[in-house]
C-alpha positions as CSV (number, residue, x, y, z in Angstrom):
1,M,-125.1,104.0,-14.3
2,D,-122.4,101.3,-14.6
3,D,-124.1,99.4,-11.9
4,V,-127.0,98.6,-14.3
5,L,-124.6,96.7,-16.6
6,T,-124.1,94.1,-13.8
7,W,-127.8,93.4,-13.5
8,D,-129.4,90.5,-15.2
9,A,-132.1,91.2,-17.7
10,V,-134.9,90.2,-15.3
11,R,-133.6,92.7,-12.8
12,S,-133.3,95.3,-15.5
13,R,-136.9,94.6,-16.7
14,T,-138.2,95.0,-13.0
15,A,-136.2,98.3,-12.8
16,L,-137.8,99.5,-16.0
17,N,-141.2,98.7,-14.8
18,T,-140.9,100.5,-11.4
19,R,-139.1,103.5,-13.1
20,E,-136.0,102.8,-11.1
21,I,-134.3,103.4,-14.4
22,S,-135.4,104.5,-17.8
23,A,-135.0,102.7,-21.1
24,V,-132.9,105.7,-22.2
25,E,-130.6,105.5,-19.2
26,L,-130.1,101.7,-19.8
27,M,-129.4,102.2,-23.5
28,Q,-126.9,105.1,-22.7
29,A,-125.0,102.7,-20.3
30,C,-124.9,100.0,-22.8
31,L,-123.6,102.3,-25.6
32,A,-121.1,103.6,-23.3
33,R,-119.8,100.1,-22.5
34,I,-119.8,99.2,-26.1
35,A,-117.7,102.3,-26.9
36,R,-115.3,101.4,-24.2
37,D,-114.8,97.7,-24.8
38,N,-115.9,96.8,-28.3
39,P,-112.9,98.4,-30.1
40,T,-110.7,95.8,-28.5
41,K,-113.1,92.9,-28.1
42,N,-114.8,93.2,-31.5
43,A,-118.0,91.5,-30.3
44,I,-120.7,93.7,-31.8
45,V,-120.6,94.5,-35.4
46,S,-122.9,96.6,-37.6
47,L,-123.8,98.8,-34.6
48,R,-126.8,101.0,-35.2
49,D,-126.5,104.7,-34.9
50,E,-126.8,106.2,-31.3
51,D,-129.5,108.6,-32.2
52,S,-131.9,106.0,-33.6
53,L,-131.3,103.7,-30.5
54,L,-132.0,106.5,-28.0
55,A,-135.1,107.4,-29.9
56,E,-136.4,103.8,-29.7
57,A,-135.5,103.8,-26.0
58,A,-137.4,107.0,-25.4
59,Q,-140.4,105.5,-27.2
60,A,-140.1,102.5,-24.9
61,D,-140.3,104.8,-22.0
62,R,-143.4,106.6,-23.3
63,A,-145.1,103.4,-24.1
64,Q,-144.7,101.9,-20.6
65,S,-145.3,98.5,-22.1
66,D,-145.3,95.3,-19.9
67,A,-144.1,93.2,-22.7
68,P,-141.5,90.7,-21.4
69,L,-138.5,92.3,-23.2
70,A,-139.7,96.0,-23.3
71,G,-136.9,98.5,-23.4
72,L,-134.1,95.9,-23.2
73,P,-131.1,96.3,-25.7
74,V,-130.3,93.1,-27.4
75,A,-127.8,92.0,-30.1
76,I,-128.4,89.4,-32.8
77,K,-125.9,87.0,-34.1
78,D,-124.8,87.9,-37.7
79,L,-126.3,84.7,-39.2
80,T,-129.8,85.9,-38.4
81,N,-131.8,88.5,-40.3
82,V,-132.9,91.8,-38.8
83,A,-135.0,93.9,-41.2
84,G,-133.0,96.9,-42.4
85,M,-129.6,95.7,-41.1
86,P,-126.7,93.9,-42.9
87,T,-126.4,90.1,-42.6
88,S,-122.8,89.3,-43.6
89,M,-122.6,85.9,-42.1
90,G,-118.9,86.8,-41.7
91,S,-118.5,86.2,-45.6
92,P,-117.3,88.5,-48.2
93,A,-120.0,87.0,-50.4
94,F,-122.6,88.7,-48.2
95,A,-120.8,91.7,-46.8
96,G,-123.1,94.6,-46.4
97,K,-126.2,92.9,-47.8
98,I,-129.2,94.3,-46.2
99,A,-132.0,92.1,-44.9
100,E,-135.5,92.8,-46.1
101,A,-137.3,91.1,-43.2
102,S,-136.4,89.9,-39.7
103,D,-136.3,86.1,-39.1
104,I,-139.0,84.6,-36.9
105,T,-137.0,84.5,-33.6
106,V,-136.0,88.2,-34.2
107,R,-139.6,89.2,-34.9
108,R,-140.6,87.5,-31.6
109,M,-138.0,89.4,-29.7
110,Q,-139.0,92.7,-31.3
111,N,-142.7,92.1,-30.8
112,A,-141.8,91.5,-27.1
113,G,-140.3,95.0,-26.9
114,A,-136.5,94.3,-27.4
115,I,-134.4,97.1,-29.0
116,V,-131.8,95.5,-31.5
117,V,-128.5,97.6,-31.2
118,G,-126.4,95.6,-33.6
119,K,-125.3,92.1,-34.7
120,T,-122.7,90.0,-33.0
121,N,-119.7,88.6,-34.7
122,T,-119.5,85.0,-35.9
123,P,-117.1,82.8,-37.9
124,E,-117.8,82.7,-41.6
125,F,-121.2,81.0,-42.1
126,G,-120.9,79.9,-38.4
127,L,-118.4,77.2,-39.4
128,G,-116.0,76.5,-36.6
129,S,-115.9,77.2,-32.9
130,H,-113.5,80.2,-33.1
131,T,-115.1,83.5,-34.0
132,F,-113.0,85.2,-36.8
133,N,-113.9,86.1,-40.4
134,P,-112.4,88.2,-43.1
135,V,-115.3,90.8,-43.0
136,F,-115.0,91.9,-39.3
137,G,-112.0,90.1,-38.0
138,A,-111.7,88.2,-34.7
139,T,-113.5,88.5,-31.4
140,E,-111.3,88.4,-28.3
141,N,-112.1,86.5,-25.2
142,A,-114.0,88.5,-22.6
143,T,-111.4,88.1,-19.9
144,L,-108.2,86.9,-21.5
145,S,-106.4,89.2,-23.9
146,G,-105.2,87.7,-27.1
147,L,-107.2,84.6,-26.7
148,S,-110.2,83.1,-28.7
149,S,-113.8,83.8,-27.6
150,G,-114.9,80.4,-28.9
151,G,-118.0,80.2,-31.3
152,S,-119.7,80.3,-33.3
153,S,-121.8,82.6,-31.0
154,G,-118.5,84.1,-29.8
155,G,-119.5,87.8,-30.2
156,A,-122.7,87.2,-28.3
157,A,-120.9,85.6,-25.4
158,V,-118.4,88.3,-25.2
159,A,-121.0,91.2,-25.5
160,L,-122.8,89.7,-22.6
161,A,-119.8,89.1,-20.4
162,C,-118.6,92.6,-20.9
163,G,-122.0,94.2,-20.2
164,M,-122.5,95.5,-23.6
165,V,-126.1,94.1,-23.6
166,P,-128.2,92.2,-21.1
167,L,-129.4,89.6,-23.5
168,A,-128.2,88.1,-26.9
169,D,-129.4,85.4,-29.2
170,G,-127.3,82.6,-30.6
171,S,-127.5,79.4,-32.5
172,D,-125.9,76.0,-32.1
173,M,-125.1,73.4,-34.6
174,M,-121.8,72.1,-33.0
175,G,-121.7,73.6,-29.6
176,S,-122.0,77.2,-30.7
177,L,-124.2,78.1,-27.7
178,R,-122.2,76.1,-25.2
179,N,-118.5,76.5,-26.0
180,P,-118.4,80.3,-26.1
181,A,-120.5,80.3,-22.9
182,G,-117.9,78.2,-21.0
183,W,-115.0,80.3,-22.4
184,N,-116.5,83.6,-21.3
185,G,-118.2,83.0,-18.0
186,I,-121.9,83.2,-19.0
187,Y,-124.8,80.8,-19.7
188,G,-125.8,79.4,-23.0
189,F,-128.7,77.1,-23.7
190,R,-129.3,74.7,-26.6
191,P,-133.1,73.9,-26.5
192,T,-134.6,70.7,-27.5
193,W,-134.4,70.7,-31.3
194,G,-137.8,72.1,-32.7
195,L,-138.7,74.0,-29.5
196,V,-137.4,77.3,-31.1
197,P,-138.5,77.4,-34.8
198,S,-136.1,78.2,-37.7
199,E,-137.2,80.0,-40.7
200,P,-140.0,78.3,-42.6
201,V,-138.2,78.3,-45.9
202,G,-136.7,75.6,-48.1
203,D,-136.6,72.0,-46.8
204,M,-137.9,71.6,-43.3
205,F,-137.7,67.8,-42.9
206,L,-134.2,66.5,-43.4
207,H,-131.5,68.7,-41.7
208,Q,-132.3,68.4,-38.0
209,L,-129.0,69.6,-36.6
210,S,-128.9,73.3,-35.7
211,T,-131.1,75.4,-33.5
212,Q,-131.5,78.9,-32.3
213,G,-131.4,79.6,-28.6
214,P,-130.7,82.2,-25.8
215,M,-127.4,83.4,-24.1
216,A,-127.4,85.4,-21.0
217,R,-125.7,86.1,-17.6
218,S,-128.2,84.1,-15.6
219,P,-130.5,81.0,-16.1
220,R,-133.6,83.1,-15.3
221,D,-132.6,85.4,-18.2
222,I,-132.1,82.4,-20.3
223,A,-135.7,81.4,-19.5
224,L,-136.9,84.9,-20.1
225,L,-135.6,84.9,-23.7
226,L,-136.5,81.3,-24.4
227,D,-140.0,82.0,-23.4
228,V,-140.1,84.7,-26.2
229,Q,-138.2,82.7,-28.8
230,A,-140.0,79.3,-28.3
231,G,-143.3,78.2,-29.5
232,H,-144.9,76.2,-32.3
233,D,-144.9,77.8,-35.8
234,A,-147.7,76.1,-37.8
235,R,-145.7,76.3,-41.1
236,Q,-143.2,73.8,-39.7
237,P,-143.6,70.1,-39.2
238,F,-141.5,69.4,-36.2
239,G,-142.3,72.3,-33.9
240,L,-143.0,71.8,-30.3
241,R,-145.5,73.5,-28.0
242,H,-144.0,75.6,-25.3
243,D,-145.2,76.3,-21.7
244,P,-143.5,79.2,-20.0
245,L,-140.5,78.2,-17.9
246,A,-139.4,81.5,-16.2
247,E,-141.7,81.1,-13.2
248,M,-140.8,77.4,-12.6
249,L,-137.0,77.6,-12.2
250,K,-136.6,77.7,-8.5
251,T,-137.0,74.2,-7.1
252,D,-135.1,71.7,-5.0
253,V,-132.8,69.7,-7.2
254,S,-131.7,67.3,-4.5
255,G,-132.1,63.7,-5.6
256,R,-131.3,64.4,-9.3
257,R,-129.2,61.6,-10.7
258,L,-126.4,62.8,-13.0
259,A,-124.0,60.9,-15.2
260,W,-120.5,62.1,-15.5
261,L,-119.0,61.1,-18.9
262,G,-115.8,63.0,-18.7
263,D,-113.7,62.3,-21.8
264,W,-116.0,59.6,-23.0
265,G,-113.8,56.8,-21.8
266,G,-110.7,58.4,-23.3
267,A,-112.2,58.8,-26.7
268,Y,-112.0,62.6,-26.6
269,P,-108.5,64.0,-26.1
270,M,-108.4,66.7,-23.4
271,E,-105.9,69.5,-22.7
272,E,-104.3,68.9,-19.3
273,G,-106.3,70.6,-16.5
274,V,-109.7,70.5,-18.3
275,L,-111.1,67.4,-16.6
276,T,-109.6,68.6,-13.3
277,V,-111.4,71.9,-13.5
278,C,-114.7,70.1,-14.5
279,E,-114.6,67.6,-11.8
280,A,-114.0,70.2,-9.2
281,G,-117.1,72.0,-10.4
282,L,-119.1,68.8,-10.0
283,S,-118.9,69.2,-6.3
284,R,-121.3,72.1,-6.3
285,L,-123.8,69.8,-7.7
286,E,-123.2,67.3,-5.2
287,D,-123.6,70.0,-2.5
288,A,-127.0,70.6,-3.8
289,G,-127.9,66.9,-3.2
290,C,-127.4,65.7,-6.7
291,T,-126.0,62.2,-7.0
292,I,-123.1,62.0,-9.6
293,E,-121.9,58.8,-10.9
294,V,-118.9,58.2,-13.3
295,V,-120.4,56.0,-16.1
296,P,-118.8,54.3,-19.1
297,P,-119.5,55.6,-22.6
298,P,-123.0,54.7,-23.5
299,F,-122.3,54.5,-27.2
300,P,-119.2,54.4,-29.4
301,A,-117.7,57.8,-30.0
302,A,-116.5,56.8,-33.4
303,A,-120.1,56.0,-34.5
304,I,-121.4,59.3,-33.3
305,W,-118.6,61.2,-35.1
306,E,-119.2,59.2,-38.4
307,A,-122.9,60.0,-38.2
308,W,-122.2,63.7,-37.4
309,T,-119.7,64.4,-40.0
310,T,-121.8,62.8,-42.7
311,L,-125.0,64.6,-41.9
312,R,-123.2,67.9,-41.2
313,S,-121.4,67.9,-44.5
314,W,-124.6,66.9,-46.2
315,A,-126.5,69.8,-44.5
316,V,-123.7,72.4,-45.3
317,A,-123.6,71.3,-48.9
318,A,-127.3,71.8,-49.2
319,S,-127.2,75.3,-47.7
320,L,-124.0,76.6,-49.2
321,G,-123.7,74.6,-52.4
322,P,-125.3,77.4,-54.7
323,L,-122.4,79.7,-53.6
324,Y,-119.9,77.1,-54.5
325,H,-121.4,76.7,-58.0
326,Q,-122.0,80.3,-58.6
327,P,-119.4,82.2,-60.6
328,G,-117.7,84.9,-58.5
329,T,-118.5,83.5,-55.0
330,R,-116.6,80.3,-54.9
331,D,-113.3,82.0,-54.5
332,L,-114.8,84.0,-51.6
333,L,-115.6,80.9,-49.5
334,K,-113.1,79.8,-46.8
335,P,-111.4,76.5,-47.2
336,E,-113.4,74.8,-44.4
337,A,-116.6,75.7,-46.2
338,I,-115.4,74.3,-49.5
339,W,-114.3,71.1,-47.7
340,E,-117.8,70.6,-46.3
341,I,-119.5,71.4,-49.5
342,T,-117.4,69.1,-51.7
343,R,-117.5,66.4,-49.1
344,G,-121.2,66.6,-48.7
345,A,-121.8,66.5,-52.5
346,Q,-120.0,63.3,-52.8
347,L,-122.2,61.4,-50.3
348,T,-124.4,58.7,-51.6
349,G,-128.0,58.0,-50.4
350,A,-126.8,54.8,-48.8
351,E,-124.1,56.8,-46.8
352,I,-126.7,59.3,-45.6
353,Q,-129.1,56.5,-44.6
354,Q,-126.3,54.8,-42.7
355,A,-125.5,58.0,-40.8
356,S,-129.2,58.5,-40.0
357,A,-129.4,54.9,-38.7
358,L,-126.3,55.5,-36.4
359,R,-128.0,58.7,-35.2
360,S,-131.1,56.6,-34.4
361,D,-128.9,54.0,-32.5
362,W,-127.4,56.7,-30.3
363,Y,-130.8,58.2,-29.7
364,R,-132.1,54.8,-28.5
365,A,-128.8,54.3,-26.4
366,A,-129.4,57.8,-24.8
367,A,-132.9,56.9,-24.0
368,Q,-131.7,53.9,-22.0
369,L,-129.2,56.0,-20.2
370,F,-132.0,58.3,-19.2
371,T,-133.8,55.5,-17.6
372,Q,-131.1,55.6,-14.9
373,F,-130.0,59.2,-14.9
374,D,-131.8,62.6,-15.2
375,A,-129.0,64.0,-17.2
376,F,-125.4,63.6,-18.3
377,I,-122.5,65.9,-18.1
378,L,-119.5,66.7,-20.3
379,P,-117.0,69.6,-20.6
380,T,-118.1,72.4,-23.0
381,A,-114.7,72.1,-24.8
382,Q,-111.7,69.8,-25.0
383,C,-109.2,72.6,-24.4
384,F,-109.0,76.1,-22.9
385,P,-109.0,79.2,-24.9
386,F,-106.2,79.3,-27.5
387,P,-104.4,82.2,-29.3
388,I,-106.7,84.3,-31.2
389,D,-104.6,84.1,-34.3
390,W,-104.9,80.4,-34.6
391,H,-107.5,79.0,-36.9
392,W,-108.0,76.0,-34.7
393,P,-105.8,73.8,-32.3
394,K,-104.1,71.4,-34.5
395,A,-103.4,69.0,-31.6
396,I,-104.9,68.3,-28.1
397,G,-103.2,66.2,-25.5
398,G,-100.7,64.9,-28.1
399,V,-103.4,63.9,-30.5
400,T,-103.5,65.5,-33.9
401,M,-106.9,67.0,-34.9
402,D,-107.7,65.8,-38.4
403,S,-110.3,68.5,-39.2
404,Y,-111.1,72.0,-38.4
405,H,-113.8,70.9,-35.9
406,R,-112.5,67.7,-34.4
407,W,-111.3,69.6,-31.3
408,M,-114.9,70.2,-30.5
409,E,-116.0,66.5,-30.7
410,V,-117.2,66.6,-27.1
411,V,-120.4,68.7,-28.0
412,V,-121.5,66.3,-30.7
413,P,-123.4,63.7,-28.6
414,V,-125.9,66.4,-27.6
415,S,-126.1,68.1,-31.1
416,L,-126.5,64.8,-33.0
417,I,-129.8,64.0,-31.4
418,G,-131.2,67.3,-30.5
419,L,-131.0,67.2,-26.7
420,P,-131.5,70.2,-24.4
421,S,-128.2,71.3,-22.9
422,V,-127.1,74.2,-20.7
423,A,-123.5,75.4,-20.5
424,L,-122.6,76.3,-16.8
425,P,-119.5,78.6,-16.5
426,L,-116.7,77.4,-14.2
427,S,-114.6,80.2,-12.7
428,G,-110.9,80.1,-12.7
429,S,-107.7,81.5,-14.4
430,R,-108.5,79.5,-17.5
431,P,-112.3,79.5,-18.2
432,M,-114.1,76.3,-19.0
433,G,-117.7,75.1,-18.6
434,L,-120.0,72.0,-18.0
435,Q,-122.7,71.0,-20.4
436,I,-125.5,69.3,-18.8
437,A,-127.9,67.5,-21.2
438,G,-131.2,65.8,-20.5
439,P,-133.9,63.9,-22.3
440,R,-135.7,65.5,-25.3
441,G,-138.4,68.0,-24.0
442,D,-136.7,68.1,-20.5
443,D,-135.6,71.7,-21.0
444,L,-137.1,73.0,-17.7
445,A,-135.4,70.3,-15.6
446,I,-132.1,71.2,-17.1
447,L,-132.6,74.9,-16.4
448,Q,-133.6,74.3,-12.9
449,I,-130.2,72.6,-12.2
450,A,-128.5,75.7,-13.8
451,E,-130.6,78.0,-11.6
452,H,-129.5,76.3,-8.5
453,W,-125.9,76.4,-9.8
454,H,-126.1,80.2,-10.3
455,R,-127.8,80.9,-7.0
456,E,-125.0,79.0,-5.2
457,S,-122.1,80.7,-7.1
């Protein structure tokens, strides 16, 4: 049954519907792959017991549901709650804490018939683009022994790449659906901010940075899961309506105008070879009839970074501040979390307003860019996968990285203004990816480019 682990989720759903395979057989194959690879890769944590999973799969076979994810094993990122399962967030402060209820995106996946097999590993609180934490340890790259899987959805990317599950969710504040996709040879999609709802708790107006989203081995699987995750939630002020995308992916993309931004005019240090690999990959889009033009930076990188680091620290301080001020948990926080919290707590209202104004300026500049181009393209990372025992690269291209996340600055233009962006995997001895980003709400057009890319690979 190993062949089923090479199928994408859409192919598996068709096979389940036609009884070519059973949900039990699919679950058995996934569990066997997890048993084989997970002890080394450490992608899936808090794995549920085999008997319970096989019983749920048998129930799916009896139900013969035509729900979009019926009978499909999935894994949920360990920042997101699944009722009855631990949500550690990679932190000793939450290790073993059992969630009382599933988050909204998980409920939608479960209501669509998905069977949750376990959680996927993540950095502590999702901070950083290298998946390691003191609770579960580090996740190894899917194909390169001893190297990083990226993050923060590193466990999800590796589980998919190794065939442990056909679908996985993720989240993306600073490239967390894009960097690990590029480094592990799969697809990750950051939806337009607001398309996939977050939890309707706490403040819902101010911190528009992070989003949930899908990861998969094909763009049509991305669309399959996105169609389940997305959709307006009346309790949230900025949610977007969603029209199903899965049936509209195949289309002629010739004539699409794409802007190649590379290293943003030299502002983003790159490891030698990254741009070469990416530029070689652009030829596949040109072969599809897309027009690719090298363009100068549409906005100062320093202004984007200033706005991002201010708003990110402010958001992290709001979410993790109570742990910092609570006796007994401060000492359990990793240094990067404490740095973000203390930095965010010192910000003034004027500094936050200035950051928001810079973000608005970049949004207007991007809107102008999109009058000439349908999308822009950047690498998914500024370096290739690095040793798993590093915390982060301290220098790239001879330039010292002055923070734990500066080496991922290339993902910030998308994140800061909530654009839809897909990570396309680039094959090679050292994995890398391209992130293609389009105007707000243009999720379908971005996924159509990805679908053509996948069909021609």
